[in-house]
C-alpha angles and dihedrals in degrees: 000000000000091000090055091048091050091050092050093047092049090047092051094045092047092051114089122219115248133187093220113073110240119198111263114264121221107263130216093338091273128129120221130194088213123078121242117257131218123222129193114238118213131190124227091273089059093248118139113255100179143286133294125204112227116205113251093219090070108019099032099065115114119257112263109204091180091061092046089051092050092050092048091051091047092050092050091049091050090050091054093050093052098244116140 
């Protein structure tokens, strides 16, 4: 899992933002049931710089509120016990 995450992060960081939309390239040789997503990239002056394609395998998964709730409860419990 961490190897996949490192590959995706290096792929995203190596990719430059462009104003002209290039067709998405197949990434990492993996197939995903989720579609890729596009995100606007802004500079510090809040001006659009271009678009970035986010891999569907990571960013296309549906939001799971039950998992978020479990993690929030776990974090609060850890905070009460004094663990970092």
